[in-house]
C-alpha positions as CSV (number, residue, x, y, z in Angstrom):
1,M,5.8,-4.0,15.8
2,V,7.5,-3.7,12.4
3,F,7.2,-1.0,9.8
4,E,6.1,-2.9,6.6
5,T,4.7,-2.2,3.2
6,Y,1.1,-3.2,2.4
7,L,-1.2,-3.2,-0.6
8,I,-4.6,-1.8,0.4
9,S,-7.3,-2.7,-2.2
10,L,-10.5,-0.7,-2.1
11,D,-14.0,-1.7,-3.0
12,S,-15.2,-0.6,-6.4
13,N,-17.9,1.5,-4.8
14,T,-15.7,3.3,-2.2
15,S,-16.9,6.8,-1.8
16,P,-14.5,9.8,-1.6
17,T,-15.6,10.3,2.1
18,E,-14.6,6.7,2.9
19,L,-11.3,7.2,1.0
20,E,-10.6,10.3,3.0
21,Q,-11.2,8.4,6.3
22,I,-8.8,5.7,5.2
23,L,-6.1,8.3,4.4
24,R,-6.7,10.1,7.7
25,T,-6.3,6.8,9.5
26,L,-3.0,6.2,7.8
27,E,-1.9,9.6,8.8
28,R,-3.0,9.1,12.4
29,I,-1.0,5.9,12.7
30,K,2.0,7.6,11.2
31,G,1.8,5.6,8.0
32,K,3.2,6.7,4.7
33,V,1.4,6.5,1.3
34,N,3.9,5.3,-1.3
35,M,1.6,5.1,-4.3
36,F,-2.1,5.6,-5.0
37,A,-3.6,4.2,-8.3
38,Q,-7.4,4.0,-9.0
39,K,-8.6,1.5,-6.3
40,S,-5.3,0.6,-4.7
41,I,-3.0,2.2,-2.2
42,I,0.5,1.0,-1.4
43,A,1.4,2.3,2.0
44,S,4.0,1.6,4.7
45,F,2.9,1.4,8.3
46,D,3.4,-0.5,11.6
47,N,2.1,-4.0,11.3
48,A,0.2,-3.6,14.6
49,H,-2.3,-1.4,12.8
50,V,-3.2,-3.9,10.0
51,D,-6.6,-4.7,11.5
52,T,-7.4,-1.0,12.0
53,I,-7.0,-0.4,8.3
54,R,-8.7,-3.8,7.3
55,N,-11.8,-2.8,9.3
56,K,-12.3,0.6,7.7
57,T,-15.4,0.9,5.4
58,G,-14.4,0.7,1.8
59,V,-11.4,-1.6,2.3
60,K,-11.6,-4.9,0.4
61,L,-8.1,-6.3,1.2
62,V,-4.9,-5.5,3.1
63,G,-2.0,-7.6,2.2
64,G,1.7,-7.4,2.8
65,I,4.1,-7.0,-0.2
66,N,7.8,-7.4,-0.4
67,F,10.1,-5.7,-2.8
68,K,13.1,-7.9,-2.9
69,G,16.4,-6.4,-4.0
70,R,16.5,-8.0,-7.4
71,K,19.2,-6.8,-9.8
72,V,18.4,-6.0,-13.4
73,K,20.4,-8.0,-15.8
74,K,22.7,-5.9,-17.9
75,I,22.5,-6.6,-21.6
76,V,25.6,-5.6,-23.6
77,K,25.6,-5.6,-27.4
78,I,29.0,-5.9,-28.9
79,E,29.3,-4.3,-32.3
80,S,32.1,-5.1,-34.7
């Protein structure tokens, strides 16, 4: 039982009612919605509940994502 971040991809014809049910399920399992954009949700929740979300009507895909701590390269311009 590990708290992980997942991408939840929704079907193109997911209704607002189905979306509401998905969000209520995330709330019920103590999940946290990190970002919502068009037909995708990035949410963090316990990995024991992946099948619960995957089996909801309107969900096309549930996949784990990893944000590795990559550093941004610093570009310095030296002027003379």
